[in-house]
PLY file of the C-alpha trace (Angstrom):
ply
format ascii 1.0
element vertex 517
property float x
property float y
property float z
element edge 516
property int vertex1
property int vertex2
end_header
31.11 -124.71 50.57
28.98 -127.37 48.77
28.67 -127.06 44.59
25.04 -127.59 43.75
24.86 -129.49 40.72
23.19 -128.40 37.71
20.43 -129.93 35.70
20.84 -133.82 35.01
23.66 -134.09 32.25
22.68 -135.58 28.66
24.32 -138.68 28.31
25.55 -137.71 24.79
27.04 -135.09 26.72
28.80 -137.29 29.40
29.47 -140.05 26.76
31.49 -137.53 24.11
33.43 -136.07 27.03
34.30 -139.22 28.45
35.27 -140.81 25.13
37.58 -137.69 24.41
38.99 -138.14 27.79
39.77 -141.54 27.05
41.22 -141.26 23.55
43.54 -138.43 25.24
44.62 -141.01 27.99
45.44 -143.72 25.36
47.95 -140.92 23.51
49.36 -139.63 26.96
50.06 -143.55 27.81
51.44 -144.22 24.68
53.91 -141.50 25.30
55.05 -142.97 28.33
55.38 -146.02 26.77
57.30 -144.90 24.01
59.62 -142.82 26.28
60.31 -145.70 28.39
61.23 -147.87 25.65
63.31 -145.10 23.75
64.97 -144.40 27.01
65.88 -148.15 27.31
67.34 -148.85 23.95
69.22 -145.20 24.42
70.71 -146.56 27.61
71.66 -150.00 26.37
73.56 -148.39 23.59
75.03 -145.80 25.52
76.40 -147.84 28.17
78.65 -149.30 25.73
79.62 -145.88 25.13
80.06 -143.78 27.91
81.70 -144.65 31.48
79.21 -145.03 34.73
81.20 -141.83 36.13
79.58 -139.87 32.85
76.04 -141.34 33.14
76.50 -140.31 37.36
77.63 -137.07 36.70
74.85 -135.98 34.33
72.14 -137.67 36.17
73.29 -135.41 39.59
73.30 -132.31 37.63
69.82 -133.18 36.06
68.52 -134.15 39.54
69.55 -130.55 40.99
68.14 -128.22 38.09
65.17 -130.20 37.79
64.64 -129.49 41.70
65.22 -125.82 41.36
62.89 -126.24 38.31
60.09 -127.81 40.38
59.88 -125.14 42.81
59.22 -122.57 40.44
56.07 -124.47 38.49
53.10 -121.60 38.19
50.78 -124.01 36.74
49.85 -121.57 33.78
49.39 -123.91 31.23
46.35 -125.46 33.18
45.15 -121.89 34.13
44.64 -121.40 30.18
43.64 -124.70 29.67
40.57 -124.24 32.43
39.67 -120.67 31.16
36.30 -120.46 29.49
36.99 -118.29 26.70
40.84 -117.26 26.95
41.21 -113.98 24.88
44.58 -112.63 23.43
45.51 -111.39 26.57
45.41 -114.58 28.37
47.64 -116.40 26.23
50.13 -113.62 25.87
50.36 -112.93 29.35
50.87 -116.93 29.99
53.62 -116.57 27.51
55.02 -113.90 29.25
54.84 -115.58 32.51
56.43 -118.79 31.27
59.44 -116.86 29.75
60.04 -114.73 32.98
59.64 -117.96 35.21
62.07 -119.67 33.17
64.44 -116.67 32.85
64.75 -116.54 36.48
64.95 -120.18 37.10
67.82 -120.39 34.57
69.41 -117.54 36.15
69.07 -119.60 39.75
70.73 -122.49 38.34
73.65 -120.76 36.70
74.15 -118.90 40.04
74.36 -122.16 41.90
76.73 -123.82 39.37
79.76 -122.83 40.68
78.89 -123.58 44.33
77.33 -126.83 43.18
80.45 -127.62 41.84
82.28 -126.86 44.78
80.04 -128.50 47.17
80.03 -132.01 45.26
83.66 -131.57 44.51
83.47 -132.02 40.95
84.28 -129.24 39.15
82.65 -130.68 35.87
79.44 -130.00 37.06
79.51 -126.24 37.11
79.88 -126.44 33.17
76.95 -129.09 32.86
74.74 -127.11 34.94
75.39 -124.14 33.00
74.33 -125.89 29.66
71.12 -127.11 31.36
70.13 -123.79 32.62
70.33 -122.95 28.78
67.37 -125.70 28.46
65.50 -124.22 31.23
65.80 -120.86 29.61
64.52 -122.34 26.20
61.56 -124.05 27.66
60.16 -121.03 28.72
59.39 -119.42 25.43
57.39 -122.35 24.09
54.48 -121.32 21.88
51.53 -120.70 24.67
49.52 -121.65 21.55
50.05 -125.32 22.01
48.10 -125.24 24.97
45.11 -125.69 22.73
46.09 -129.13 22.22
44.75 -129.92 25.78
41.98 -127.70 25.23
40.65 -129.13 22.22
41.60 -132.85 23.36
44.00 -132.69 20.49
46.36 -135.24 22.28
47.56 -137.00 19.13
49.55 -133.28 17.81
50.92 -133.18 21.52
52.35 -136.77 21.34
54.06 -135.80 18.04
55.32 -132.36 19.63
56.93 -134.60 22.40
57.94 -137.79 20.47
59.46 -136.05 17.29
61.98 -134.07 19.31
62.88 -137.16 21.57
63.75 -139.20 18.48
65.82 -136.71 16.96
67.81 -136.04 20.26
68.33 -139.83 21.11
69.99 -139.89 17.34
72.19 -137.34 18.05
73.10 -138.46 21.61
74.01 -141.66 20.30
76.20 -140.30 17.55
77.69 -137.58 19.98
78.61 -140.42 22.15
80.16 -142.39 19.59
82.33 -139.64 18.43
83.14 -137.83 21.69
82.82 -140.76 24.13
82.14 -138.02 26.43
79.16 -137.26 29.06
78.60 -134.13 26.93
76.74 -136.23 24.39
74.09 -136.76 27.27
74.10 -132.97 27.68
73.51 -132.40 23.82
70.77 -134.44 23.77
68.59 -133.04 26.39
69.53 -129.42 24.94
68.55 -130.67 21.35
65.38 -132.31 22.77
64.13 -128.79 24.47
65.14 -126.87 21.40
63.71 -128.93 19.01
60.45 -128.93 20.85
60.30 -125.09 20.67
61.09 -124.73 17.19
58.24 -127.68 16.89
55.43 -125.60 19.08
55.64 -122.84 16.29
55.34 -124.88 13.41
52.37 -127.07 14.50
50.62 -124.09 15.71
49.84 -120.51 14.09
49.40 -118.50 17.43
52.43 -116.16 17.78
53.09 -114.51 21.16
53.39 -111.39 22.37
55.02 -110.23 25.61
51.90 -108.56 27.83
51.02 -109.15 31.34
47.32 -107.22 30.73
45.41 -110.28 32.19
47.90 -111.13 35.02
45.05 -110.75 37.59
43.27 -113.89 35.68
46.07 -115.95 36.31
47.75 -114.95 39.38
45.63 -116.47 41.88
45.35 -119.53 40.11
49.01 -119.82 39.40
49.79 -118.78 42.83
48.38 -121.65 44.89
49.27 -124.10 42.03
53.05 -122.88 42.78
52.31 -123.69 46.67
50.85 -126.91 45.99
53.97 -128.00 43.87
55.89 -127.00 46.52
54.42 -129.09 49.36
53.91 -132.08 47.10
57.44 -132.27 46.18
58.40 -131.75 49.67
55.87 -134.70 50.85
57.46 -137.06 47.76
60.88 -136.50 48.75
60.32 -136.39 52.60
60.72 -140.53 52.78
64.42 -140.96 51.01
65.81 -137.82 52.67
64.55 -138.95 56.12
65.61 -142.75 55.40
69.11 -141.43 54.21
69.14 -139.59 57.42
68.15 -142.30 60.25
69.42 -145.30 58.09
72.30 -145.07 55.22
72.65 -144.78 51.49
72.28 -148.45 50.88
68.70 -148.62 52.59
67.81 -145.33 50.73
68.35 -147.51 47.05
66.44 -150.73 48.29
63.51 -148.49 49.16
63.30 -146.63 45.76
63.34 -149.64 43.94
60.36 -150.97 45.85
58.59 -147.81 45.78
59.28 -147.69 41.86
58.20 -150.59 41.45
55.07 -150.56 43.47
54.46 -147.31 41.83
54.11 -148.59 38.49
50.22 -148.52 38.04
50.10 -145.01 39.27
52.97 -143.72 36.90
51.74 -145.54 33.89
48.27 -145.57 34.00
46.86 -143.04 36.40
48.65 -139.85 36.10
48.74 -139.92 32.23
44.98 -140.22 32.75
44.50 -137.37 35.03
46.76 -135.33 32.42
43.61 -136.18 29.87
41.40 -135.90 32.61
42.14 -132.40 33.67
41.14 -131.32 30.14
37.88 -133.34 30.64
37.09 -131.86 33.86
37.88 -128.18 32.37
36.00 -129.02 29.36
32.95 -129.83 31.37
33.25 -127.13 33.81
33.33 -124.68 30.90
29.91 -126.76 29.44
28.52 -126.19 32.86
28.07 -129.86 33.20
28.00 -131.36 36.26
31.00 -132.92 37.14
29.82 -136.01 39.10
29.17 -138.30 36.49
32.31 -138.02 34.49
34.07 -138.15 37.65
32.40 -141.56 38.47
32.70 -142.50 35.19
36.40 -141.99 34.80
37.38 -143.39 38.38
35.40 -146.67 37.46
37.27 -147.03 33.95
40.46 -146.54 35.48
39.94 -148.82 38.41
39.23 -151.67 35.80
42.97 -151.61 35.37
44.83 -150.12 38.37
43.38 -152.19 41.13
44.08 -155.61 39.67
47.16 -154.16 38.78
48.21 -152.79 42.32
47.15 -156.02 43.89
48.56 -158.31 41.33
52.16 -156.49 41.98
51.61 -156.96 45.52
50.94 -160.35 45.25
53.77 -161.30 42.95
56.37 -159.11 44.33
58.82 -161.84 45.28
59.53 -163.25 41.96
58.96 -159.89 40.20
61.66 -157.95 42.09
64.34 -161.50 41.87
63.72 -161.61 38.27
63.81 -157.85 37.29
66.48 -156.71 39.74
68.55 -159.86 40.90
68.72 -161.53 44.64
70.70 -158.23 46.10
67.51 -156.64 45.67
65.16 -158.93 47.69
65.11 -156.55 50.40
62.84 -154.52 48.18
59.92 -157.38 48.10
58.20 -156.43 51.23
58.39 -153.12 50.64
56.36 -153.52 47.21
53.97 -155.59 48.78
53.15 -152.95 51.38
53.50 -149.68 49.09
51.57 -151.34 46.04
48.45 -152.15 48.22
48.44 -148.71 49.36
49.03 -147.65 45.90
45.33 -149.27 44.76
43.83 -146.01 46.19
45.53 -143.79 44.42
43.19 -143.62 41.23
40.73 -142.41 44.09
42.60 -139.41 45.27
44.66 -138.50 42.04
41.71 -137.95 39.99
39.77 -136.57 42.86
42.92 -133.72 43.00
42.58 -133.15 39.38
39.07 -132.55 39.54
39.80 -130.27 42.08
42.30 -128.52 40.16
40.31 -128.33 36.96
37.83 -126.18 39.59
40.24 -123.71 40.98
39.75 -125.45 44.48
43.56 -125.04 44.94
43.53 -123.87 48.44
41.63 -126.93 49.75
44.50 -129.09 47.77
47.14 -127.24 49.59
45.96 -127.53 52.81
45.13 -131.13 52.46
48.75 -131.39 51.03
50.22 -129.80 53.72
48.49 -131.80 56.45
49.22 -135.23 54.69
52.75 -133.89 54.53
52.88 -133.22 58.39
51.59 -136.50 58.91
53.91 -138.67 56.71
56.75 -136.51 58.23
55.46 -137.66 61.60
54.77 -140.92 60.65
57.82 -141.82 59.24
60.18 -140.31 62.08
58.33 -142.78 64.40
58.19 -146.10 62.28
61.48 -145.84 60.98
62.94 -145.22 64.15
60.88 -148.66 65.78
61.00 -150.77 62.64
63.87 -149.56 60.18
62.92 -149.56 56.36
59.68 -151.54 56.46
58.63 -148.99 58.95
59.07 -146.32 56.30
57.11 -148.29 53.65
54.13 -148.83 56.37
54.19 -145.21 57.10
53.87 -144.01 53.85
51.34 -146.73 53.19
49.33 -145.25 55.76
49.97 -141.47 55.03
48.57 -142.20 51.17
45.53 -144.02 52.23
44.87 -141.15 54.50
45.32 -138.69 51.82
43.61 -140.46 49.22
40.59 -141.05 51.90
40.28 -137.33 52.41
40.58 -136.20 49.13
37.21 -138.60 48.11
35.72 -137.30 51.37
35.92 -133.72 50.25
35.09 -134.52 46.55
31.60 -136.43 47.53
30.93 -133.33 49.72
31.74 -130.61 47.22
30.48 -131.71 44.47
27.06 -133.12 46.43
27.86 -136.90 45.83
27.20 -139.74 47.50
29.44 -142.98 48.74
27.06 -145.24 47.52
27.60 -143.86 43.85
31.09 -144.36 43.82
30.90 -147.80 45.26
27.66 -148.69 42.30
30.26 -147.67 39.90
33.15 -149.80 41.60
31.50 -152.80 43.16
32.09 -155.59 40.20
35.85 -154.11 39.60
36.15 -154.59 43.28
34.59 -157.98 43.41
36.77 -159.49 40.36
39.77 -158.01 42.25
39.27 -160.05 45.31
38.37 -162.84 43.24
41.83 -163.01 41.62
43.81 -162.20 44.78
41.82 -165.09 46.52
42.53 -167.41 44.15
46.09 -166.55 43.55
46.66 -167.12 47.29
44.57 -170.32 47.44
46.82 -171.54 44.49
50.18 -170.38 46.44
51.00 -168.50 43.37
50.25 -165.26 44.92
52.43 -163.76 48.20
54.35 -166.81 47.74
58.36 -166.37 48.88
60.69 -167.97 46.82
63.32 -166.62 48.28
66.73 -164.91 47.32
68.40 -168.14 46.20
70.63 -167.86 42.87
69.83 -171.54 42.21
66.23 -171.02 41.84
66.39 -168.31 39.70
68.67 -169.72 37.31
66.59 -172.92 37.23
63.73 -170.88 35.98
60.92 -171.42 39.06
61.04 -167.46 39.43
60.16 -167.10 35.58
57.44 -170.28 35.59
56.01 -169.06 38.81
55.82 -165.30 37.80
54.14 -166.24 34.20
51.79 -168.68 35.94
50.52 -166.23 38.48
49.97 -163.28 36.01
47.89 -165.90 33.51
46.03 -166.99 36.20
45.26 -163.64 37.56
44.10 -162.19 34.57
42.13 -165.20 33.52
40.34 -164.94 36.92
39.54 -161.36 37.08
38.45 -161.06 33.42
35.85 -163.77 34.00
34.76 -162.64 37.42
34.38 -159.18 35.97
32.64 -160.28 32.86
30.38 -162.31 34.73
29.00 -159.88 37.47
28.52 -157.25 34.57
26.45 -159.72 32.68
24.42 -160.85 35.59
24.02 -157.04 36.65
21.97 -156.86 33.19
24.99 -154.96 31.08
24.46 -151.54 32.95
26.29 -148.67 31.21
29.18 -148.03 32.84
33.15 -148.65 32.91
32.76 -152.09 31.14
30.80 -150.34 28.55
33.23 -147.36 28.35
36.26 -149.71 28.08
34.39 -152.27 25.35
33.64 -148.77 23.09
37.03 -147.93 23.34
38.48 -151.07 22.50
36.25 -151.33 19.51
37.11 -148.36 18.05
41.13 -148.97 18.68
40.56 -152.37 17.09
38.53 -150.75 14.04
41.35 -148.13 13.56
44.02 -151.24 13.71
42.18 -153.15 10.96
41.74 -149.79 8.55
45.74 -149.47 8.82
46.26 -152.91 8.14
43.82 -152.84 5.17
45.39 -149.77 3.70
49.08 -151.57 3.93
0 1
1 2
2 3
3 4
4 5
5 6
6 7
7 8
8 9
9 10
10 11
11 12
12 13
13 14
14 15
15 16
16 17
17 18
18 19
19 20
20 21
21 22
22 23
23 24
24 25
25 26
26 27
27 28
28 29
29 30
30 31
31 32
32 33
33 34
34 35
35 36
36 37
37 38
38 39
39 40
40 41
41 42
42 43
43 44
44 45
45 46
46 47
47 48
48 49
49 50
50 51
51 52
52 53
53 54
54 55
55 56
56 57
57 58
58 59
59 60
60 61
61 62
62 63
63 64
64 65
65 66
66 67
67 68
68 69
69 70
70 71
71 72
72 73
73 74
74 75
75 76
76 77
77 78
78 79
79 80
80 81
81 82
82 83
83 84
84 85
85 86
86 87
87 88
88 89
89 90
90 91
91 92
92 93
93 94
94 95
95 96
96 97
97 98
98 99
99 100
100 101
101 102
102 103
103 104
104 105
105 106
106 107
107 108
108 109
109 110
110 111
111 112
112 113
113 114
114 115
115 116
116 117
117 118
118 119
119 120
120 121
121 122
122 123
123 124
124 125
125 126
126 127
127 128
128 129
129 130
130 131
131 132
132 133
133 134
134 135
135 136
136 137
137 138
138 139
139 140
140 141
141 142
142 143
143 144
144 145
145 146
146 147
147 148
148 149
149 150
150 151
151 152
152 153
153 154
154 155
155 156
156 157
157 158
158 159
159 160
160 161
161 162
162 163
163 164
164 165
165 166
166 167
167 168
168 169
169 170
170 171
171 172
172 173
173 174
174 175
175 176
176 177
177 178
178 179
179 180
180 181
181 182
182 183
183 184
184 185
185 186
186 187
187 188
188 189
189 190
190 191
191 192
192 193
193 194
194 195
195 196
196 197
197 198
198 199
199 200
200 201
201 202
202 203
203 204
204 205
205 206
206 207
207 208
208 209
209 210
210 211
211 212
212 213
213 214
214 215
215 216
216 217
217 218
218 219
219 220
220 221
221 222
222 223
223 224
224 225
225 226
226 227
227 228
228 229
229 230
230 231
231 232
232 233
233 234
234 235
235 236
236 237
237 238
238 239
239 240
240 241
241 242
242 243
243 244
244 245
245 246
246 247
247 248
248 249
249 250
250 251
251 252
252 253
253 254
254 255
255 256
256 257
257 258
258 259
259 260
260 261
261 262
262 263
263 264
264 265
265 266
266 267
267 268
268 269
269 270
270 271
271 272
272 273
273 274
274 275
275 276
276 277
277 278
278 279
279 280
280 281
281 282
282 283
283 284
284 285
285 286
286 287
287 288
288 289
289 290
290 291
291 292
292 293
293 294
294 295
295 296
296 297
297 298
298 299
299 300
300 301
301 302
302 303
303 304
304 305
305 306
306 307
307 308
308 309
309 310
310 311
311 312
312 313
313 314
314 315
315 316
316 317
317 318
318 319
319 320
320 321
321 322
322 323
323 324
324 325
325 326
326 327
327 328
328 329
329 330
330 331
331 332
332 333
333 334
334 335
335 336
336 337
337 338
338 339
339 340
340 341
341 342
342 343
343 344
344 345
345 346
346 347
347 348
348 349
349 350
350 351
351 352
352 353
353 354
354 355
355 356
356 357
357 358
358 359
359 360
360 361
361 362
362 363
363 364
364 365
365 366
366 367
367 368
368 369
369 370
370 371
371 372
372 373
373 374
374 375
375 376
376 377
377 378
378 379
379 380
380 381
381 382
382 383
383 384
384 385
385 386
386 387
387 388
388 389
389 390
390 391
391 392
392 393
393 394
394 395
395 396
396 397
397 398
398 399
399 400
400 401
401 402
402 403
403 404
404 405
405 406
406 407
407 408
408 409
409 410
410 411
411 412
412 413
413 414
414 415
415 416
416 417
417 418
418 419
419 420
420 421
421 422
422 423
423 424
424 425
425 426
426 427
427 428
428 429
429 430
430 431
431 432
432 433
433 434
434 435
435 436
436 437
437 438
438 439
439 440
440 441
441 442
442 443
443 444
444 445
445 446
446 447
447 448
448 449
449 450
450 451
451 452
452 453
453 454
454 455
455 456
456 457
457 458
458 459
459 460
460 461
461 462
462 463
463 464
464 465
465 466
466 467
467 468
468 469
469 470
470 471
471 472
472 473
473 474
474 475
475 476
476 477
477 478
478 479
479 480
480 481
481 482
482 483
483 484
484 485
485 486
486 487
487 488
488 489
489 490
490 491
491 492
492 493
493 494
494 495
495 496
496 497
497 498
498 499
499 500
500 501
501 502
502 503
503 504
504 505
505 506
506 507
507 508
508 509
509 510
510 511
511 512
512 513
513 514
514 515
515 516
């Protein structure tokens, strides 16, 4: 069924929604960056205090527990965010469902602790899983009131809610690692972070939830479909490593994992944080009965300004990037990065489309599409791995990604009465600038240039010079062509104006902070 657009959306309303979404995205990206930096600092210190086996033991336990948690995701918080006028019963039912979910999940982890220890022939795993089960239990009692941070676009508060426990947990982890020299330091850090986040949620928001399920009918439909989608997505995302491990060997799994992680950087560090903030924007627009078309197109166009050149750029400089960052032993990941990064440029379109579907409660369509693409990915993986090995796996995943993102865009255009020309009109300048950047890098020999896994090349600094030169030339070319196209078009309102407006606000805030020193 096609959703008929309402009356013309006032520009001020769309502009305000876009600005709040952009600001929220900034805070979410800031959280991701801060987490990465803190994680690197913590790891660099802990590796001098703990043994590799300690990290492996906790990583195995955490992966096991997280897989079980992922299978029980119900999307209750998202259901509350998208409610037009949530009552106290909605909040309290959401809290109760979260508490019940975490209790059941913790019980499952606890029940599987001993069998898991026996299966992996590692008795210490049992006690670690029991401790992690306690952390899972704690999570479910987080104050449901903090969902308002997302409803009200108060992502700065959400940033505080996540970063403060993380900082304290890192300090305690380092202290206990120094004293105990045991893997339990890592477990303590995880439990402290989760426990403090629960405590802080009650300190930062005055709401005090009660136990009730009176509004379960309002939440059950959305939550059930959300769970179904999350299970299918989990199976889809794990299918490549499972099949590579089954049809090839663990070494190939490791090479593929590194390649996939590097190729997905624009998605994990830019698109996914945007989708968290965009969900609030789409839900707010839905609650205000605004047509989502303009907001959807402007959000995609603005984010494409960063993700398209980033994805294409990573594919073009994959050889020096991988060899310099990971060493020559991982040179086999270079062609994987090139293939997957090219396909990954499309995720900005599909992920934002799926976020729009989720905000409007179109989860059945999401489930059907995700299930279809899961089947497609598995079939392609089996076919291409058998014939082309690891490169075939990358090609299979790239094809599946392209099909999935394309289908999401087509469904979005159809359901929300948009036109493909509307999407092209908002993104053509970005596409032109990205194509120009790629052409310049290829013609100058800075892109898609195989230096090779030669240790002497790495030692001589050739890779560093090539990487720096490629990045500088790419950034200058892309920026120049983008601005030229925008000016030639008469500086129309769109992604460029949204980006410049946000940049001015950030710059102004930094200047004010500097003057207050």
